[in-house]
Structure formats: structure tokens, C-alpha cells
py3Dmol code that shows the C-alpha trace and the ligand (Angstrom):
import py3Dmol

protein = """\
ATOM      1  CA  MET A   1     -44.706  64.995  63.086  1.00  0.00           C
ATOM      2  CA  ALA A   2     -46.284  63.837  66.351  1.00  0.00           C
ATOM      3  CA  SER A   3     -49.504  61.852  66.274  1.00  0.00           C
ATOM      4  CA  SER A   4     -51.753  60.294  68.706  1.00  0.00           C
ATOM      5  CA  LEU A   5     -54.655  57.793  68.241  1.00  0.00           C
ATOM      6  CA  ARG A   6     -58.126  59.509  69.248  1.00  0.00           C
ATOM      7  CA  SER A   7     -60.259  56.581  68.700  1.00  0.00           C
ATOM      8  CA  GLU A   8     -60.408  53.358  66.595  1.00  0.00           C
ATOM      9  CA  PHE A   9     -61.196  55.232  63.602  1.00  0.00           C
ATOM     10  CA  GLU A  10     -59.637  58.764  64.165  1.00  0.00           C
ATOM     11  CA  MET A  11     -56.204  60.079  64.957  1.00  0.00           C
ATOM     12  CA  GLN A  12     -54.564  63.354  65.325  1.00  0.00           C
ATOM     13  CA  ILE A  13     -51.421  64.547  63.490  1.00  0.00           C
ATOM     14  CA  LYS A  14     -49.538  67.797  63.519  1.00  0.00           C
ATOM     15  CA  CYS A  15     -49.468  69.482  60.220  1.00  0.00           C
ATOM     16  CA  THR A  16     -45.971  69.727  58.613  1.00  0.00           C
ATOM     17  CA  GLN A  17     -46.442  73.253  57.607  1.00  0.00           C
ATOM     18  CA  CYS A  18     -48.296  75.133  60.473  1.00  0.00           C
ATOM     19  CA  GLY A  19     -48.145  72.684  63.231  1.00  0.00           C
ATOM     20  CA  ALA A  20     -51.948  72.516  63.862  1.00  0.00           C
ATOM     21  CA  ASP A  21     -53.415  69.472  65.063  1.00  0.00           C
ATOM     22  CA  VAL A  22     -55.259  67.983  62.221  1.00  0.00           C
ATOM     23  CA  THR A  23     -57.849  64.998  62.594  1.00  0.00           C
ATOM     24  CA  VAL A  24     -57.543  62.231  60.293  1.00  0.00           C
ATOM     25  CA  GLN A  25     -59.952  59.331  59.556  1.00  0.00           C
ATOM     26  CA  GLN A  26     -58.202  55.879  59.831  1.00  0.00           C
ATOM     27  CA  ASP A  27     -58.420  54.900  56.079  1.00  0.00           C
ATOM     28  CA  GLU A  28     -57.302  58.430  54.968  1.00  0.00           C
ATOM     29  CA  THR A  29     -53.798  58.889  53.536  1.00  0.00           C
ATOM     30  CA  PHE A  30     -54.012  62.021  51.308  1.00  0.00           C
ATOM     31  CA  ILE A  31     -55.058  64.874  53.701  1.00  0.00           C
ATOM     32  CA  GLU A  32     -55.586  68.573  53.505  1.00  0.00           C
ATOM     33  CA  CYS A  33     -54.794  70.715  56.262  1.00  0.00           C
ATOM     34  CA  PRO A  34     -57.909  72.629  57.349  1.00  0.00           C
ATOM     35  CA  PHE A  35     -55.928  75.485  58.761  1.00  0.00           C
ATOM     36  CA  CYS A  36     -53.250  76.157  56.058  1.00  0.00           C
ATOM     37  CA  ALA A  37     -54.557  74.151  53.210  1.00  0.00           C
ATOM     38  CA  SER A  38     -51.224  72.190  52.883  1.00  0.00           C
ATOM     39  CA  ALA A  39     -51.616  69.027  51.021  1.00  0.00           C
ATOM     40  CA  LEU A  40     -50.216  66.262  53.354  1.00  0.00           C
ATOM     41  CA  PHE A  41     -49.411  62.473  52.901  1.00  0.00           C
ATOM     42  CA  LEU A  42     -49.736  60.326  55.785  1.00  0.00           C
ATOM     43  CA  ASP A  43     -47.755  57.003  55.951  1.00  0.00           C
ATOM     44  CA  LYS A  44     -48.390  55.380  59.336  1.00  0.00           C
ATOM     45  CA  ARG A  45     -47.213  58.102  61.774  1.00  0.00           C
ATOM     46  CA  LYS A  46     -45.116  59.928  59.256  1.00  0.00           C
ATOM     47  CA  VAL A  47     -46.546  63.193  57.898  1.00  0.00           C
ATOM     48  CA  VAL A  48     -44.762  64.761  54.839  1.00  0.00           C
ATOM     49  CA  PHE A  49     -45.917  67.194  52.257  1.00  0.00           C
ATOM     50  CA  HIS A  50     -47.852  65.852  49.296  1.00  0.00           C
ATOM     51  CA  TYR A  51     -47.184  67.525  45.917  1.00  0.00           C
ATOM     52  CA  LEU A  52     -48.312  66.988  42.458  1.00  0.00           C
ATOM     53  CA  ILE A  53     -46.726  68.066  39.025  1.00  0.00           C
ATOM     54  CA  ASN A  54     -49.316  69.010  36.369  1.00  0.00           C
ATOM     55  CA  SER A  55     -49.394  67.577  32.911  1.00  0.00           C
ATOM     56  CA  ASN A  56     -48.368  70.095  30.180  1.00  0.00           C
ATOM     57  CA  PHE A  57     -48.973  67.399  27.317  1.00  0.00           C
ATOM     58  CA  LYS A  58     -51.937  65.930  25.582  1.00  0.00           C
ATOM     59  CA  PRO A  59     -51.786  62.326  24.537  1.00  0.00           C
ATOM     60  CA  ASN A  60     -51.253  63.091  20.855  1.00  0.00           C
ATOM     61  CA  GLU A  61     -48.210  65.602  21.916  1.00  0.00           C
ATOM     62  CA  ALA A  62     -46.788  62.990  24.060  1.00  0.00           C
ATOM     63  CA  GLU A  63     -46.913  60.442  21.208  1.00  0.00           C
ATOM     64  CA  GLY A  64     -45.118  63.179  19.086  1.00  0.00           C
ATOM     65  CA  ASN A  65     -42.180  63.207  21.569  1.00  0.00           C
ATOM     66  CA  LEU A  66     -42.181  59.348  21.610  1.00  0.00           C
ATOM     67  CA  LYS A  67     -42.059  59.264  17.727  1.00  0.00           C
ATOM     68  CA  ARG A  68     -39.036  61.965  17.800  1.00  0.00           C
ATOM     69  CA  TRP A  69     -37.378  59.795  20.351  1.00  0.00           C
ATOM     70  CA  MET A  70     -37.784  56.645  18.179  1.00  0.00           C
ATOM     71  CA  ALA A  71     -36.261  58.471  15.245  1.00  0.00           C
ATOM     72  CA  GLY A  72     -33.296  59.114  17.083  1.00  0.00           C
ATOM     73  CA  ASN A  73     -29.768  57.721  16.844  1.00  0.00           C
ATOM     74  CA  HIS A  74     -29.768  55.186  19.634  1.00  0.00           C
ATOM     75  CA  THR A  75     -32.846  53.200  18.428  1.00  0.00           C
ATOM     76  CA  VAL A  76     -33.001  50.711  15.443  1.00  0.00           C
ATOM     77  CA  LYS A  77     -33.482  52.596  12.074  1.00  0.00           C
ATOM     78  CA  ASP A  78     -36.913  53.697  11.160  1.00  0.00           C
ATOM     79  CA  LEU A  79     -38.404  52.400  14.559  1.00  0.00           C
ATOM     80  CA  ASP A  80     -40.806  55.747  14.425  1.00  0.00           C
ATOM     81  CA  GLN A  81     -42.352  54.320  11.329  1.00  0.00           C
ATOM     82  CA  LYS A  82     -42.190  50.549  11.947  1.00  0.00           C
ATOM     83  CA  ALA A  83     -43.311  50.490  15.624  1.00  0.00           C
ATOM     84  CA  GLN A  84     -47.025  49.883  16.253  1.00  0.00           C
ATOM     85  CA  ILE A  85     -48.260  52.017  19.127  1.00  0.00           C
ATOM     86  CA  ILE A  86     -51.007  49.888  20.828  1.00  0.00           C
ATOM     87  CA  LYS A  87     -52.128  52.121  23.433  1.00  0.00           C
ATOM     88  CA  ASN A  88     -51.229  54.616  26.163  1.00  0.00           C
ATOM     89  CA  GLU A  89     -52.165  54.968  29.873  1.00  0.00           C
ATOM     90  CA  PHE A  90     -51.905  58.160  31.743  1.00  0.00           C
ATOM     91  CA  TYR A  91     -51.217  58.234  35.433  1.00  0.00           C
ATOM     92  CA  TYR A  92     -49.626  60.279  38.199  1.00  0.00           C
ATOM     93  CA  PHE A  93     -46.636  58.153  39.744  1.00  0.00           C
ATOM     94  CA  PRO A  94     -45.625  58.738  43.121  1.00  0.00           C
ATOM     95  CA  VAL A  95     -41.949  59.256  44.127  1.00  0.00           C
ATOM     96  CA  TRP A  96     -40.374  60.080  47.474  1.00  0.00           C
ATOM     97  CA  TYR A  97     -38.515  63.462  47.181  1.00  0.00           C
ATOM     98  CA  PHE A  98     -35.737  64.248  49.507  1.00  0.00           C
ATOM     99  CA  LYS A  99     -34.006  67.550  49.572  1.00  0.00           C
ATOM    100  CA  THR A 100     -30.632  67.901  51.463  1.00  0.00           C
ATOM    101  CA  LYS A 101     -28.587  70.890  52.420  1.00  0.00           C
ATOM    102  CA  ASP A 102     -24.917  70.663  53.265  1.00  0.00           C
ATOM    103  CA  ALA A 103     -21.798  72.706  52.646  1.00  0.00           C
ATOM    104  CA  SER A 104     -21.869  71.763  48.847  1.00  0.00           C
ATOM    105  CA  GLY A 105     -25.387  73.081  48.545  1.00  0.00           C
ATOM    106  CA  ASP A 106     -28.733  71.732  47.856  1.00  0.00           C
ATOM    107  CA  LYS A 107     -29.198  68.309  46.323  1.00  0.00           C
ATOM    108  CA  ILE A 108     -32.513  66.333  45.342  1.00  0.00           C
ATOM    109  CA  PHE A 109     -32.764  62.626  45.788  1.00  0.00           C
ATOM    110  CA  LEU A 110     -35.746  60.667  44.330  1.00  0.00           C
ATOM    111  CA  GLN A 111     -36.856  57.262  45.000  1.00  0.00           C
ATOM    112  CA  PRO A 112     -39.883  55.437  43.313  1.00  0.00           C
ATOM    113  CA  ALA A 113     -42.639  55.131  45.892  1.00  0.00           C
ATOM    114  CA  ALA A 114     -44.331  52.460  44.057  1.00  0.00           C
ATOM    115  CA  SER A 115     -43.002  49.518  42.082  1.00  0.00           C
ATOM    116  CA  THR A 116     -41.920  50.167  38.651  1.00  0.00           C
ATOM    117  CA  SER A 117     -39.765  48.303  35.974  1.00  0.00           C
ATOM    118  CA  VAL A 118     -38.539  51.760  34.691  1.00  0.00           C
ATOM    119  CA  SER A 119     -35.351  52.558  36.809  1.00  0.00           C
ATOM    120  CA  GLU A 120     -34.726  55.851  34.776  1.00  0.00           C
ATOM    121  CA  ILE A 121     -37.363  57.536  37.257  1.00  0.00           C
ATOM    122  CA  LYS A 122     -34.667  58.122  39.825  1.00  0.00           C
ATOM    123  CA  LYS A 123     -32.925  60.403  37.046  1.00  0.00           C
ATOM    124  CA  LEU A 124     -35.998  62.608  36.618  1.00  0.00           C
ATOM    125  CA  GLN A 125     -35.320  66.318  37.089  1.00  0.00           C
ATOM    126  CA  ILE A 126     -38.118  68.078  38.897  1.00  0.00           C
ATOM    127  CA  PRO A 127     -38.032  71.973  38.384  1.00  0.00           C
ATOM    128  CA  ALA A 128     -38.565  73.628  41.764  1.00  0.00           C
ATOM    129  CA  GLY A 129     -41.604  75.702  40.595  1.00  0.00           C
ATOM    130  CA  ALA A 130     -43.313  72.648  39.294  1.00  0.00           C
ATOM    131  CA  LEU A 131     -44.441  71.260  42.650  1.00  0.00           C
ATOM    132  CA  LYS A 132     -47.989  72.013  43.484  1.00  0.00           C
ATOM    133  CA  PHE A 133     -49.794  70.936  46.726  1.00  0.00           C
ATOM    134  CA  TYR A 134     -52.015  67.922  45.746  1.00  0.00           C
ATOM    135  CA  GLU A 135     -55.603  68.946  45.705  1.00  0.00           C
ATOM    136  CA  LYS A 136     -58.121  66.441  46.798  1.00  0.00           C
ATOM    137  CA  ASN A 137     -61.019  66.042  44.458  1.00  0.00           C
ATOM    138  CA  THR A 138     -59.197  67.965  41.661  1.00  0.00           C
ATOM    139  CA  TYR A 139     -57.641  64.802  39.990  1.00  0.00           C
ATOM    140  CA  ASN A 140     -59.230  61.456  38.678  1.00  0.00           C
ATOM    141  CA  GLU A 141     -58.578  59.036  41.523  1.00  0.00           C
ATOM    142  CA  ASP A 142     -58.197  56.254  39.014  1.00  0.00           C
ATOM    143  CA  GLN A 143     -54.972  58.099  37.555  1.00  0.00           C
ATOM    144  CA  ILE A 144     -53.206  58.541  41.109  1.00  0.00           C
ATOM    145  CA  VAL A 145     -51.021  55.575  41.582  1.00  0.00           C
ATOM    146  CA  LYS A 146     -51.046  54.815  45.368  1.00  0.00           C
ATOM    147  CA  PRO A 147     -47.577  54.552  47.006  1.00  0.00           C
ATOM    148  CA  ASP A 148     -46.530  51.105  48.247  1.00  0.00           C
ATOM    149  CA  VAL A 149     -42.940  51.840  49.199  1.00  0.00           C
ATOM    150  CA  LEU A 150     -42.999  53.265  52.778  1.00  0.00           C
ATOM    151  CA  TYR A 151     -41.537  56.496  53.762  1.00  0.00           C
ATOM    152  CA  ASP A 152     -39.153  54.329  56.164  1.00  0.00           C
ATOM    153  CA  SER A 153     -38.003  52.273  53.229  1.00  0.00           C
ATOM    154  CA  ALA A 154     -37.169  55.261  51.182  1.00  0.00           C
ATOM    155  CA  GLN A 155     -35.185  56.804  54.100  1.00  0.00           C
ATOM    156  CA  THR A 156     -33.157  53.576  54.483  1.00  0.00           C
ATOM    157  CA  TRP A 157     -32.445  53.648  50.677  1.00  0.00           C
ATOM    158  CA  LEU A 158     -31.382  57.398  51.116  1.00  0.00           C
ATOM    159  CA  GLN A 159     -29.073  56.497  54.051  1.00  0.00           C
ATOM    160  CA  ASN A 160     -27.536  53.426  52.011  1.00  0.00           C
ATOM    161  CA  SER A 161     -26.744  55.857  49.167  1.00  0.00           C
ATOM    162  CA  GLY A 162     -24.630  57.730  51.492  1.00  0.00           C
ATOM    163  CA  VAL A 163     -26.753  60.627  52.790  1.00  0.00           C
ATOM    164  CA  ASP A 164     -26.796  61.804  56.302  1.00  0.00           C
ATOM    165  CA  LEU A 165     -30.503  61.978  57.248  1.00  0.00           C
ATOM    166  CA  ASN A 166     -29.600  65.022  59.405  1.00  0.00           C
ATOM    167  CA  ASN A 167     -29.052  66.974  56.222  1.00  0.00           C
ATOM    168  CA  VAL A 168     -32.458  66.309  54.950  1.00  0.00           C
ATOM    169  CA  SER A 169     -34.195  69.666  54.677  1.00  0.00           C
ATOM    170  CA  GLU A 170     -37.327  68.568  53.066  1.00  0.00           C
ATOM    171  CA  ALA A 171     -39.184  65.184  52.387  1.00  0.00           C
ATOM    172  CA  ALA A 172     -42.366  64.765  50.235  1.00  0.00           C
ATOM    173  CA  LEU A 173     -44.397  62.587  48.346  1.00  0.00           C
ATOM    174  CA  VAL A 174     -44.659  63.877  44.526  1.00  0.00           C
ATOM    175  CA  HIS A 175     -46.944  62.516  42.126  1.00  0.00           C
ATOM    176  CA  ILE A 176     -45.615  62.988  38.619  1.00  0.00           C
ATOM    177  CA  PRO A 177     -47.602  62.564  35.393  1.00  0.00           C
ATOM    178  CA  PHE A 178     -46.641  60.015  32.930  1.00  0.00           C
ATOM    179  CA  TYR A 179     -47.922  58.593  29.645  1.00  0.00           C
ATOM    180  CA  GLN A 180     -47.051  54.856  29.403  1.00  0.00           C
ATOM    181  CA  PHE A 181     -46.969  53.762  25.904  1.00  0.00           C
ATOM    182  CA  TYR A 182     -47.153  50.226  24.651  1.00  0.00           C
ATOM    183  CA  TYR A 183     -45.838  49.298  21.298  1.00  0.00           C
ATOM    184  CA  ASN A 184     -44.866  46.360  19.187  1.00  0.00           C
ATOM    185  CA  PHE A 185     -41.697  46.002  17.116  1.00  0.00           C
ATOM    186  CA  GLY A 186     -40.378  42.732  15.424  1.00  0.00           C
ATOM    187  CA  GLY A 187     -42.873  40.573  17.108  1.00  0.00           C
ATOM    188  CA  GLN A 188     -41.820  41.856  20.693  1.00  0.00           C
ATOM    189  CA  SER A 189     -43.727  44.175  22.932  1.00  0.00           C
ATOM    190  CA  TYR A 190     -42.057  47.305  24.565  1.00  0.00           C
ATOM    191  CA  THR A 191     -43.128  50.102  26.798  1.00  0.00           C
ATOM    192  CA  ALA A 192     -41.931  53.671  27.021  1.00  0.00           C
ATOM    193  CA  LEU A 193     -42.689  56.500  29.266  1.00  0.00           C
ATOM    194  CA  VAL A 194     -43.179  60.169  28.500  1.00  0.00           C
ATOM    195  CA  GLU A 195     -43.086  62.422  31.425  1.00  0.00           C
ATOM    196  CA  ALA A 196     -45.974  64.746  30.924  1.00  0.00           C
ATOM    197  CA  SER A 197     -44.597  67.952  32.544  1.00  0.00           C
ATOM    198  CA  SER A 198     -41.403  68.090  30.442  1.00  0.00           C
ATOM    199  CA  GLY A 199     -42.060  65.701  27.658  1.00  0.00           C
ATOM    200  CA  GLN A 200     -38.810  63.710  28.491  1.00  0.00           C
ATOM    201  CA  VAL A 201     -38.951  59.969  27.161  1.00  0.00           C
ATOM    202  CA  TYR A 202     -37.808  57.247  29.398  1.00  0.00           C
ATOM    203  CA  SER A 203     -37.234  53.844  28.579  1.00  0.00           C
ATOM    204  CA  ASN A 204     -34.633  50.982  29.618  1.00  0.00           C
ATOM    205  CA  ILE A 205     -35.455  48.175  27.211  1.00  0.00           C
ATOM    206  CA  TYR A 206     -36.088  49.228  23.545  1.00  0.00           C
ATOM    207  CA  PRO A 207     -35.151  48.074  19.906  1.00  0.00           C
ATOM    208  CA  ALA A 208     -31.449  49.141  20.091  1.00  0.00           C
ATOM    209  CA  LYS A 209     -29.240  49.813  17.085  1.00  0.00           C
ATOM    210  CA  SER A 210     -27.332  46.645  16.760  1.00  0.00           C
ATOM    211  CA  GLU A 211     -23.553  47.119  17.257  1.00  0.00           C
ATOM    212  CA  ALA A 212     -22.572  43.714  16.012  1.00  0.00           C
ATOM    213  CA  PRO A 213     -21.934  44.892  12.183  1.00  0.00           C
ATOM    214  CA  PHE A 214     -19.678  47.744  13.623  1.00  0.00           C
ATOM    215  CA  ARG A 215     -17.678  45.167  15.614  1.00  0.00           C
ATOM    216  CA  ILE A 216     -17.280  42.806  12.698  1.00  0.00           C
ATOM    217  CA  LEU A 217     -16.163  45.822  10.497  1.00  0.00           C
ATOM    218  CA  PHE A 218     -13.697  46.890  13.241  1.00  0.00           C
ATOM    219  CA  ALA A 219     -12.142  43.306  13.200  1.00  0.00           C
ATOM    220  CA  LEU A 220     -12.030  43.414   9.438  1.00  0.00           C
ATOM    221  CA  SER A 221     -10.128  46.735   9.380  1.00  0.00           C
ATOM    222  CA  ILE A 222      -7.462  45.356  11.789  1.00  0.00           C
ATOM    223  CA  VAL A 223      -7.000  42.344   9.532  1.00  0.00           C
ATOM    224  CA  ALA A 224      -6.900  44.625   6.487  1.00  0.00           C
ATOM    225  CA  PHE A 225      -4.204  46.774   7.730  1.00  0.00           C
ATOM    226  CA  VAL A 226      -2.034  43.847   8.997  1.00  0.00           C
ATOM    227  CA  LEU A 227      -2.233  42.194   5.600  1.00  0.00           C
ATOM    228  CA  THR A 228      -1.490  45.432   3.855  1.00  0.00           C
ATOM    229  CA  SER A 229       1.657  45.959   6.134  1.00  0.00           C
ATOM    230  CA  ILE A 230       2.918  42.439   5.268  1.00  0.00           C
ATOM    231  CA  VAL A 231       2.415  42.835   1.455  1.00  0.00           C
ATOM    232  CA  CYS A 232       4.294  46.249   1.694  1.00  0.00           C
ATOM    233  CA  TYR A 233       7.199  44.525   3.536  1.00  0.00           C
ATOM    234  CA  VAL A 234       7.293  41.461   1.178  1.00  0.00           C
ATOM    235  CA  LEU A 235       7.358  44.111  -1.867  1.00  0.00           C
ATOM    236  CA  GLY A 236      10.229  46.075  -0.195  1.00  0.00           C
ATOM    237  CA  PHE A 237      12.172  43.030   0.292  1.00  0.00           C
ATOM    238  CA  VAL A 238      11.772  41.693  -3.307  1.00  0.00           C
ATOM    239  CA  LEU A 239      12.489  45.102  -4.931  1.00  0.00           C
ATOM    240  CA  ASN A 240      15.793  45.780  -2.755  1.00  0.00           C
ATOM    241  CA  SER A 241      18.779  43.915  -2.098  1.00  0.00           C
ATOM    242  CA  SER A 242      19.649  45.841   1.185  1.00  0.00           C
ATOM    243  CA  SER A 243      17.322  45.369   4.225  1.00  0.00           C
ATOM    244  CA  GLU A 244      17.808  49.170   4.977  1.00  0.00           C
ATOM    245  CA  GLU A 245      16.347  50.145   1.605  1.00  0.00           C
ATOM    246  CA  ALA A 246      13.617  47.330   1.904  1.00  0.00           C
ATOM    247  CA  LEU A 247      12.395  48.728   5.171  1.00  0.00           C
ATOM    248  CA  LEU A 248      12.199  52.230   3.575  1.00  0.00           C
ATOM    249  CA  THR A 249      10.496  51.200   0.548  1.00  0.00           C
ATOM    250  CA  ALA A 250       8.025  49.284   2.719  1.00  0.00           C
ATOM    251  CA  GLU A 251       7.209  52.459   4.733  1.00  0.00           C
ATOM    252  CA  PHE A 252       6.670  54.438   1.552  1.00  0.00           C
ATOM    253  CA  PHE A 253       4.262  51.808   0.049  1.00  0.00           C
ATOM    254  CA  LYS A 254       2.540  51.751   3.264  1.00  0.00           C
ATOM    255  CA  ILE A 255       1.466  55.413   3.160  1.00  0.00           C
ATOM    256  CA  PHE A 256      -0.395  54.641  -0.240  1.00  0.00           C
ATOM    257  CA  ALA A 257      -1.702  51.384   0.707  1.00  0.00           C
ATOM    258  CA  TYR A 258      -3.170  52.470   3.950  1.00  0.00           C
ATOM    259  CA  GLY A 259      -5.034  55.354   2.129  1.00  0.00           C
ATOM    260  CA  LEU A 260      -6.305  52.795  -0.461  1.00  0.00           C
ATOM    261  CA  VAL A 261      -7.553  50.194   2.141  1.00  0.00           C
ATOM    262  CA  SER A 262      -9.322  52.769   4.297  1.00  0.00           C
ATOM    263  CA  VAL A 263     -11.544  53.789   1.330  1.00  0.00           C
ATOM    264  CA  PRO A 264     -13.683  50.671   1.265  1.00  0.00           C
ATOM    265  CA  LEU A 265     -13.722  50.427   4.978  1.00  0.00           C
ATOM    266  CA  ILE A 266     -15.183  53.906   5.335  1.00  0.00           C
ATOM    267  CA  VAL A 267     -17.731  53.322   2.652  1.00  0.00           C
ATOM    268  CA  MET A 268     -18.788  50.090   4.605  1.00  0.00           C
ATOM    269  CA  ALA A 269     -18.962  51.960   7.843  1.00  0.00           C
ATOM    270  CA  TYR A 270     -21.213  54.637   6.004  1.00  0.00           C
ATOM    271  CA  VAL A 271     -23.501  51.785   4.544  1.00  0.00           C
ATOM    272  CA  ILE A 272     -23.837  50.034   7.853  1.00  0.00           C
ATOM    273  CA  ALA A 273     -24.693  53.305   9.671  1.00  0.00           C
ATOM    274  CA  LYS A 274     -27.401  54.142   7.037  1.00  0.00           C
ATOM    275  CA  LYS A 275     -29.024  50.586   7.334  1.00  0.00           C
ATOM    276  CA  VAL A 276     -28.839  49.490  10.921  1.00  0.00           C
TER     277      VAL A 276
END
"""
ligand_1 = """\
1
ZN
Zn -51.514 73.262 58.315
"""
view = py3Dmol.view(width=600, height=400)
view.addModel(protein, "pdb")
view.setStyle({"model": 0}, {"cartoon": {"style": "trace"}})
view.addModel(ligand_1, "xyz")
view.setStyle({"model": 1}, {"stick": {}})
view.zoomTo()
view.show()
């Protein structure tokens, strides 16, 4: 990883893969080693591998995945039909990729290499075979998001999350394909990401199912059961002269009363689940 400045506009770096000296123009960041063809990313004086993951999804297929996610259980009912999808953008988003090796095995840590509002990016799963060397001139440069989080910051983050940097066996910059969808629902705008190699949907702010009706129902259930118990005890004491018999009668009534009271509550829960 050594490097030296050759002139104002050129410098020489050591290829991470083959160790050859590679001459780099000052404004170059995405480099291909002329000796072994490895794709490299140059961040000041740090050279790391530069990978890209290919997209397996066309825009309409990605939208299909988004619609299925919208039809799921955590989003508001019928979001797949009611949401208006405004547009989508396709891009390759950069993440810092660290592979660590210790007694417990290999682990992979990801950190966004550009600013993003979607924190789920850290939870991405990257299948090992999916990493391809980034080939210059193969991809539309406009779709490649340039990293603005430096390698040093990513290392600091890694250290802060409890990783011993001596255990890092591989570090790389990885460009991951995404469709970013913009949609409107209920007068608000939302975005969702579809990772275009696996089709996985990522979103942290979306029209969620409201929990309020369920909370109200829960409170109502407690009140209903308490009132039912009171009625049973009152009846027990009205119908019996001895308090021992009164308590027994109350317990007996409770078995049936609880059953009766739970019927409308279950019906209400079912109706709420259908509607919200
Ligand atoms: Zn090389």
C-alpha cells in the first residue's frame, strides 16, 4: 500500500493484489492495475480493492418486489394499490467492506461510503460470489455514486464498533446496485430502496400499520374482564348466604362469563386486523 508522489500530477502506488508499481494520475480514484487487471480504489494514500455487484433486476421487476413488500403485513393495508409510485432511480451505491478473521471465524462489516438516509444499508448481506472487480468503462459513470466517506473514517467506525483492526483480512470498496423508488401515500412522500442483486426491499420510514386501535382494544379487554369479575362476585354474594359458597359460585360464573366476554373482543380484533 505504499505510494510515492512522482510529479505534481502523477503518483505511484503498489497494487494490493500483485504488488506491482502502478502509475496513477492525480485526479484518478478508480484504477485498474495494468499488470494483474485488479480494480483498485485510491483514497489518498490507501489502496483497496474495488468491487461491483451486478444488477439482476430490471426496473419493472424491482417494482414488482416493492409492490409485494407493500402488500405485506407491516405496512398500512392496501399500500400496494394506494401508493402512487412517482419515479425510480438506478445507481451503484458505495459501501466500505471489511472482512475480519478471528477465532470465531469470518465476519463481514459494511459501512456506507456515501451519505444516505437509509440506515438499513449496514444490514445488507453480500454473497461472496457476487463481488466482481469493477471494470472501468463498462458502467455508466452517472450511475456510480462517488464515495465521500473516507477509508480512515470507515476504519474508525469499525474500531468504535469493537473490531480489532489487526483482525481485518480484507478491506474493499463495493458498489452495490439499487433502485430508489419515490412514492406518495396519504399526501406524504416516501422512498424505498430495492437492492438490485437480491431484490431485497429496504426502507426505514414507510406508512406503517397503526397500532393505536390494538392498544385501545387491549385496554378495553382489561376493563371488560375486571367488570365481568366484579359482576360475578356480586352475583355470588347475592345468591348465597355463606361467603365460602359465594366465592365458589363467583368462580363458577366466571368460567362462562369470561368465555362470553372474549367473543366480541376476538371479533373486534379480527375486524381491526382486516381494516388497518
Ligand atoms: Zn496488480
